[in-house]
Each structure stands twice: as C-alpha cells, then as structure tokens.
C-alpha positions in Angstrom: -15.2 19.9 -19.4 -14.6 20.3 -15.7 -15.2 17.3 -13.5 -18.3 17.2 -11.4 -17.7 17.3 -7.6 -17.2 13.8 -6.3 -16.5 12.6 -2.7 -17.1 9.6 -0.5 -16.4 8.6 3.0 -15.3 5.0 3.7 -15.0 3.5 7.2 -13.8 0.1 8.3 -14.8 -0.2 11.9 -16.0 -3.8 12.6 -15.0 -3.9 16.2 -15.6 -0.3 17.2 -18.2 2.3 18.0 -17.5 5.2 15.7 -18.4 8.9 15.7 -17.4 11.2 12.8 -18.1 14.9 12.3 -17.3 16.9 9.2 -17.4 20.7 9.6 -19.2 20.2 13.0 -22.0 18.0 11.4 -22.4 14.6 13.0 -22.7 11.9 10.4 -25.2 9.7 12.3 -25.2 7.0 9.6 -21.6 6.1 10.6 -22.0 4.2 13.8 -19.3 1.5 13.5 -19.6 -2.3 13.8 -19.3 -2.8 10.1 -18.0 -1.4 6.8 -19.5 2.0 5.8 -19.4 3.9 2.5 -21.5 7.0 2.0 -21.4 9.7 -0.7 -20.7 13.2 0.5 -22.0 16.4 -1.1 -21.4 20.1 -1.0 -23.4 22.0 1.6 -24.6 24.5 -1.0 -25.5 21.8 -3.6 -29.0 22.8 -4.9 -29.7 19.1 -5.7 -30.9 18.5 -2.2 -33.9 20.8 -2.8 -35.1 18.5 -5.6 -35.5 15.6 -3.3 -38.8 14.7 -1.4 -38.9 16.3 2.0 -38.5 13.0 3.9 -35.4 12.2 1.8 -34.0 15.6 2.4 -34.3 15.1 6.1 -32.5 11.7 5.9 -29.7 12.9 3.7 -29.2 16.5 5.0 -26.1 15.5 7.1 -24.3 14.2 4.0 -24.4 17.7 2.4 -21.6 18.8 4.7 -18.6 19.6 2.5 -17.1 22.9 1.2 -14.9 23.5 -1.8 -11.5 24.1 -0.2 -10.7 23.5 3.4 -12.9 21.3 5.7 -12.6 20.0 9.3 -13.0 16.4 10.4 -13.3 14.9 13.9 -13.0 11.1 14.5 -13.7 9.2 17.7 -13.8 5.5 18.3 -13.7 2.9 21.0 -13.5 -0.9 21.1 -16.9 -2.6 20.9 -17.3 -5.6 23.1 -14.3 -8.0 23.4 -13.5 -9.1 19.9 -11.4 -12.3 19.7 -9.7 -11.1 16.5 -9.8 -7.3 16.2 -9.1 -5.7 12.9 -7.6 -2.4 11.7 -9.7 0.7 12.0 -9.5 2.9 8.9 -11.2 6.1 7.6 -10.7 7.5 4.2 -12.2 10.3 2.0 -11.9 9.6 -1.7 -12.8 11.2 -4.9 -13.1 9.6 -8.3 -11.3 12.7 -9.7 -8.2 12.1 -7.6 -5.5 9.6 -8.2 -5.0 8.9 -4.5 -7.2 9.3 -1.4 -8.0 12.8 -0.2 -7.6 11.8 3.5 -6.5 8.6 5.3 -6.6 7.6 9.0 -5.4 4.2 10.1 -5.1 2.5 13.5 -3.8 -1.0 14.2 -5.9 -3.8 15.7 -4.4 -3.4 19.2 -5.5 0.3 19.5 -8.8 0.1 21.5 -9.8 3.7 21.5 -8.7 7.1 20.0 -9.5 10.5 18.8 -8.3 12.5 15.8 -8.9 16.0 14.5 -7.6 17.6 11.3 -8.3 19.5 8.2 -8.3 18.6 4.5 -8.9 20.3 1.2 -11.1 19.0 -1.6 -11.9 20.3 -5.0 -13.7 19.1 -8.1 -10.3 18.2 -9.7 -7.1 17.1 -8.1 -4.8 20.2 -7.7 -1.2 20.2 -8.8 1.2 18.9 -6.1 -1.6 17.3 -4.2 -0.6 14.8 -1.4 -3.0 12.6 0.7 -3.6 14.0 4.2 -2.5 11.4 6.7 -4.5 12.1 9.8 -2.8 11.4 13.1 -4.3 10.3 16.4 -4.1 13.0 19.1 -2.3 10.6 21.4 0.4 9.8 18.9 2.0 13.2 18.8 3.9 14.0 15.7 5.0 10.5 14.7 3.9 9.7 11.1 1.7 6.7 10.3 3.7 4.3 8.2 1.5 1.5 6.7 3.6 -1.7 7.0 1.5 -4.8 7.4 -2.2 -5.5 6.9 -3.1 -8.5 9.1 -6.9 -7.8 8.6 -6.9 -7.5 4.8 -10.1 -9.3 3.9 -10.1 -12.0 1.2 -13.0 -10.4 -0.7 -11.0 -7.1 -0.9 -8.1 -9.0 -2.4 -10.3 -10.8 -4.9 -12.0 -7.6 -6.1 -8.8 -5.6 -6.5 -6.0 -8.1 -7.2 -5.3 -10.9 -9.6 -2.6 -13.6 -10.0 0.0 -13.5 -12.7 2.7 -16.1 -13.3 6.0 -15.9 -15.2 5.6 -19.6 -16.1 7.1 -19.9 -19.6 10.6 -19.1 -18.6 13.4 -21.4 -19.9 15.5 -20.6 -16.8 13.8 -22.3 -13.8 15.2 -19.7 -11.5 13.0 -17.0 -13.2 9.7 -18.8 -13.0 7.3 -17.4 -10.3 3.8 -16.2 -9.7 2.4 -13.4 -7.6 -0.8 -11.6 -6.8 -0.7 -7.9 -7.6 -3.2 -5.0 -8.1 -5.4 -5.0 -11.2 -4.5 -1.4 -11.9 -0.8 -2.2 -12.1 0.8 -3.2 -15.4 3.0 -6.2 -16.1 6.4 -5.3 -17.6 7.9 -8.1 -19.7 11.5 -8.7 -18.6 14.1 -10.3 -20.9 15.5 -13.6 -19.7 19.3 -13.9 -19.3 20.7 -17.4 -19.7 22.1 -17.6 -16.2 22.4 -15.7 -13.0 25.9 -14.2 -12.7 28.2 -15.9 -10.3 29.6 -12.5 -9.1 26.4 -11.6 -7.2 25.0 -9.1 -9.6 21.2 -9.0 -9.2 18.9 -9.7 -12.2 15.4 -8.3 -12.5 13.0 -11.2 -13.3 9.7 -9.4 -13.0 8.5 -5.8 -12.9 5.0 -4.4 -12.2 4.4 -0.6 -12.7 1.6 1.6 -11.4 1.1 4.4 -14.0 -0.6 7.7 -13.2 -3.1 6.7 -15.9 -3.4 2.9 -15.5 -4.3 2.5 -19.1 -1.5 4.6 -20.5 2.1 3.2 -20.1 3.4 6.6 -21.4 2.1 8.4 -18.4 4.2 8.9 -15.2 5.2 5.9 -13.2 3.8 6.4 -9.6 5.3 3.2 -8.2 7.1 0.0 -9.3 7.5 -3.5 -7.8 10.6 -5.4 -8.8 11.2 -9.1 -8.3 15.0 -9.8 -8.4 17.1 -12.9 -8.2 20.8 -13.0 -7.2 23.4 -15.6 -6.2 24.7 -15.2 -2.6 26.9 -17.1 -0.3 25.0 -20.0 1.4 26.2 -18.9 4.9 24.3 -15.6 4.7 21.0 -15.6 6.6 17.9 -14.3 4.9 17.9 -11.1 7.0 21.6 -10.5 6.4 21.2 -11.1 2.7 18.3 -8.5 2.5 20.5 -5.9 4.4 23.5 -6.5 2.0 21.5 -6.4 -1.2 19.6 -3.3 0.0 22.9 -1.5 0.5 24.2 -2.8 -2.9 21.1 -1.5 -4.8 21.4 1.9 -3.1 25.1 2.1 -3.4 26.1 5.8 -3.7 23.0 7.1 -1.9 22.6 8.1 1.7 19.4 6.5 3.0 17.4 6.7 6.2 15.6 3.7 7.5 12.1 4.6 8.6 11.1 1.2 9.9 12.3 -2.4 9.8 10.9 -5.7 11.1 12.3 -9.2 11.5 10.1 -12.3 11.4 11.2 -15.4 13.2 10.4 -18.5 11.1 11.2 -22.2 11.8 14.4 -22.2 9.9 15.4 -18.6 9.4 14.7 -14.9 10.1 13.1 -12.7 7.4 13.5 -9.0 7.3 11.4 -6.1 5.9 13.0 -2.6 5.4 11.3 0.7 4.6 13.6 3.6 3.9 14.0 6.9 2.1 16.8 8.3 -0.1 17.3 11.4 -2.2 18.7 11.7 -5.7 20.5 15.1 -5.8 18.6 17.6 -8.0 15.6 15.3 -8.2 13.5 14.3 -5.2 13.1 12.0 -2.3 12.1 8.4 -2.9 10.7 5.7 -0.7 11.8 2.0 -1.0 10.7 -1.2 0.7 12.7 -4.4 0.6 12.2 -8.0 1.7 13.5 -11.3 0.5 14.1 -15.0 1.0 16.8 -17.4 -0.1 16.6 -21.0 -1.5 19.2 -23.6 -2.5 20.0 -23.9 -6.2 19.0 -27.6 -6.7 19.8 -27.3 -10.5 23.5 -26.8 -9.9 24.4 -29.9 -7.8 28.1 -29.6 -8.7 28.1 -26.2 -6.9 26.2 -27.7 -3.9 26.9 -25.7 -0.7 28.7 -22.9 -2.6 25.8 -20.5 -3.4 22.1 -20.0 -2.7 19.7 -17.7 -4.5 18.1 -14.7 -2.9 14.7 -13.7 -4.3 14.2 -10.0 -3.4 11.0 -7.9 -3.6 11.7 -4.2 -4.0 9.1 -1.4 -4.1 10.1 2.0 -5.4 7.8 5.0 -5.1 7.2 8.3 -3.3 6.0 9.1 0.1 2.6 10.0 -1.4 2.4 6.8 -3.4 3.6 4.6 -0.6 1.0 5.8 1.9 -1.9 6.0 -0.6 -1.7 2.6 -2.4 1.7 1.0 -2.7 2.2 -0.3 0.9 -0.7 -2.6 0.6 0.4 -3.8 -2.9 3.8 -4.6 -1.5 2.3 -6.5 1.4 0.1 -8.7 -0.8 3.0 -9.3 -3.2 5.1 -10.4 -0.2 2.6 -12.9 1.0 1.9 -14.4 -2.5 5.2 -14.5 -4.2 5.9 -18.2 -5.0 8.5 -19.9 -7.1 7.3 -22.3 -9.8 9.6 -25.4 -9.8 8.2 -27.0 -13.0 7.4 -25.3 -16.3 3.6 -25.8 -16.2 
C-alpha cells in the first residue's frame, strides 16, 4: 500500500523572532522564542472540510503544501540580548523519508537573516533523493557544513542517544564507552591480543546506521569507527590526526572541506572534514578527530610510544548533512577510555 502523505515543520528559534511562509502562506503559529513543531497538510486535502468551522479557521494556514515543488521563505532576527544564544534551525520532515526533506541552520552568532528556496515533497521518498540544504541569502553559494553543535540540548541527547561501553575487553587498550544514536547499531569487533608496534591501526569499535535501522542487511548509510594505534610520543595530537588521516586514505585524492584546531591546556586537538572519490563508485565524506594517551601498561617501553584513539566517520554528503554530523559530534564529546575492567 502507498504511504499516506506525511509532513511536519520543526523550528528551533529560542532567541529569535521568526517568520515563515510556504507557497506564500504565512504560518502565523511560528513566531519564534521557543521550539515549534507543526503538522503540514496538502492544500487540497479534503480532511479540512470535515473539521468544525472554528477549527478550520485555526488550521487553514497549515494546509499549504503541494505534491511536488513548493516554495519557502524564512526570516529571523535576534530577540532581546540573549546571554547565551543558540543555533537557529528549520527543518521539514516526513515519516516516509529516511532523511529530512529540507534543512536550514544558522550558528548562534548570526543575529538576523533571510532565506528563500524550493523543495519537493511526495508521499514516498523518491529514488536518488537528497535533503535540500537551504542557504541564507547573505551567504552566497557557500555550502552549510554542520560541524559543531554547541547548543545541543541535554533532553534531545537523552531522547535520541544512549551510552554503550566496550567494558569486557581483556586488552585494557580496547575498553571504552561512548554515547551514540539509538537508531545506530553496535558492531562487535574482534579483539587482537596487542596493538602492533609498527603503527598499524586497529578497529576497536564500530557503529553503523543502516537504511532500515532494524535490518543489518540493508544498505549502510553511515559508519562510526573507533580506532587505536601506537604512535611516536613526540607527535602532537593534531599532527597524529593528520598523519593517520593520510594513512587511512592512502591511495585516494581527498579534498579538505573544513578543519578546526582546539587549544587545550596540554595539547592541540584537530577535527577534519573531507571528501574523496573511489573511481567507478562515488564520492564519500569522512570526518576525523583523535587524542593520544601514554601507554601505562608498558612501563618498559616508557617514552617510546603513545596510543592515538581516533574517531572516524564514513558516510555520504547526504548522510553527513542529514544526521551523521551530529552523531559524530556527540560521540566526540562522550568517548571515554575505561581504565579498569568494571
């Protein structure tokens, strides 16, 4: 049976006054200052005529969509003088789509903006569909690349993520815990006896996002790898991430889309987002970060080698922008080593 038409508009605009129009219809229920979520309907949906007249009047503006192409206009400006502004986001979703139909994101430091664009929506996700990433008019043609999520609310993390720990590992180097999305699957990784001395990386944890989250035989839309590798102790964290990124992508030409360095008290951490192409296949997106620690279990090798723990995301542009960027960010913040076998 064909899916029923399903669509919703979601707005996170705690520190903004917000105006949204779809196909020229002003959605007056969306005013900003809070989180909004409303169901959207087709303009020719006969269901509206079954509602009482006063309800029809209240809901008429939500019957604004058309099957196929639609137009959207977004305008916002900062409300008051917030001490800790948050990201501004707009999305259109459908329960019949694997990823959002449309997304628009602005960082906390953007005080005002406008955006116009078009999107297509159907009862079922069409083949080859990719999320429409709406761009602010003032931003020109630069793509929006979700990178960090400083305003991610704890209640959102609790509702959509859970903690898992690789605690029962014989090798203490392979024990860790991490928070990851509930619709990703844990892949059990075999435990080698030791980390190689020659700097070969070892996967110690894998999390997959399948097209059908309940079917591991369906296509893999994204994967998060936790890797451990021995490195020279004189490498910095940032240098180690650069070197291991090149090692893992050896033989491929890659293009760095964005990188950031974070100055900490004792070191500099690095995040890298890049693309690379497998000839005859397609273009992939990868994201890397990592940190190193001393191997206290090998005192007789003291000073010779440290261990780099690397987090690596592998997906597509569509997957990265739709759901994997946030998953990587949460994993990065929560990845912790477990020193004792608890």
